[in-house]
Backbone as JSON, one array per atom type, in Angstrom:
{
  "sequence": "MHGLVVDWSYWARHVAGHLRVAGLVSELRLETLDPPAVLGRLQ",
  "N": [[0.84, -1.21, 0.0], [1.89, 1.25, 0.85], [3.9, 1.52, -1.04], [2.37, 1.93, -3.3], [1.32, 4.45, -2.85], [3.65, 5.96, -2.96], [4.31, 5.53, -5.63], [2.17, 6.81, -6.87], [2.6, 9.5, -6.14], [5.02, 9.89, -7.38], [4.35, 9.53, -10.1], [2.52, 11.6, -10.35], [4.17, 13.85, -10.06], [5.77, 13.41, -12.26], [3.95, 13.61, -14.43], [3.11, 16.24, -14.02], [5.47, 17.59, -14.55], [5.78, 17.01, -17.27], [3.52, 18.31, -18.3], [4.15, 20.94, -17.69], [6.39, 21.33, -19.28], [5.22, 20.93, -21.78], [3.53, 23.14, -21.83], [5.38, 25.23, -21.87], [6.57, 24.74, -24.35], [4.39, 25.14, -26.06], [3.96, 27.82, -25.58], [6.32, 28.9, -26.62], [6.0, 28.18, -29.27], [3.74, 29.65, -29.95], [4.82, 32.16, -29.64], [6.69, 32.27, -31.69], [5.03, 32.12, -33.85], [3.24, 34.27, -33.59], [4.3, 36.89, -32.37], [3.44, 39.57, -31.5], [0.87, 39.11, -30.39], [1.41, 37.44, -28.23], [3.1, 39.07, -26.7], [1.34, 41.15, -26.14], [-0.46, 39.81, -24.52], [1.1, 39.25, -22.33], [1.72, 41.69, -21.23]],
  "CA": [[0.0, 0.0, 0.0], [2.75, 2.43, 0.92], [4.57, 1.63, -2.34], [1.41, 2.48, -4.26], [1.25, 5.9, -2.6], [4.89, 6.54, -3.49], [4.2, 5.5, -7.08], [1.23, 7.86, -7.3], [3.24, 10.82, -6.02], [6.06, 9.96, -8.42], [3.7, 9.74, -11.4], [1.92, 12.94, -10.34], [5.26, 14.79, -10.34], [6.21, 13.14, -13.63], [2.95, 14.19, -15.33], [3.14, 17.7, -13.85], [6.65, 18.06, -15.27], [5.5, 16.95, -18.71], [2.55, 19.36, -18.63], [4.85, 22.22, -17.63], [7.23, 21.4, -20.49], [4.33, 21.1, -22.93], [3.06, 24.52, -21.78], [6.47, 26.09, -22.32], [6.74, 24.52, -25.79], [3.29, 25.79, -26.77], [4.21, 29.27, -25.48], [7.38, 29.24, -27.59], [5.43, 28.04, -30.62], [2.88, 30.81, -30.15], [5.67, 33.34, -29.76], [7.31, 32.29, -33.01], [3.99, 32.32, -34.86], [2.55, 35.55, -33.45], [4.92, 37.59, -31.24], [2.66, 40.69, -30.94], [-0.24, 38.61, -29.58], [1.98, 36.93, -26.98], [3.57, 40.22, -25.91], [0.16, 41.86, -25.67], [-1.08, 39.04, -23.45], [1.97, 39.27, -21.16], [1.77, 43.03, -20.64]],
  "C": [[0.88, 1.26, 0.0], [3.48, 2.63, -0.42], [3.66, 2.25, -3.39], [1.32, 4.0, -4.09], [2.5, 6.59, -3.17], [4.83, 6.6, -5.01], [3.28, 6.62, -7.57], [1.87, 9.23, -7.22], [4.32, 10.99, -7.09], [5.43, 10.27, -9.78], [3.06, 11.13, -11.47], [2.99, 13.99, -10.67], [5.7, 14.65, -11.79], [5.26, 13.8, -14.64], [2.97, 15.71, -15.24], [4.33, 18.29, -14.61], [6.42, 18.07, -16.78], [4.53, 18.05, -19.13], [3.23, 20.72, -18.65], [5.7, 22.39, -18.89], [6.36, 21.63, -21.73], [3.81, 22.54, -22.99], [4.14, 25.48, -22.28], [6.66, 25.97, -23.83], [5.64, 25.23, -26.56], [3.45, 27.31, -26.71], [5.26, 29.69, -26.51], [6.84, 29.17, -29.01], [4.53, 29.24, -30.94], [3.73, 32.05, -30.4], [6.3, 33.42, -31.15], [6.27, 32.57, -34.09], [3.42, 33.74, -34.82], [3.09, 36.32, -32.25], [4.07, 38.73, -30.68], [1.53, 40.2, -30.03], [0.28, 38.13, -28.22], [2.42, 38.09, -26.1], [2.38, 41.0, -25.35], [-0.49, 41.15, -24.5], [-0.24, 39.12, -22.17], [1.93, 40.63, -20.47], [0.5, 43.37, -19.86]]
}
């Protein structure tokens, strides 16, 4: 049971890391496609 909890926390961190990376990649893709829109959203 304890091992299962450890696995869940590990996978949760793993998935969170992938989502964060995917978000950064999509931000970079948006920036390359449409810089003014991204800058306007950040300001």
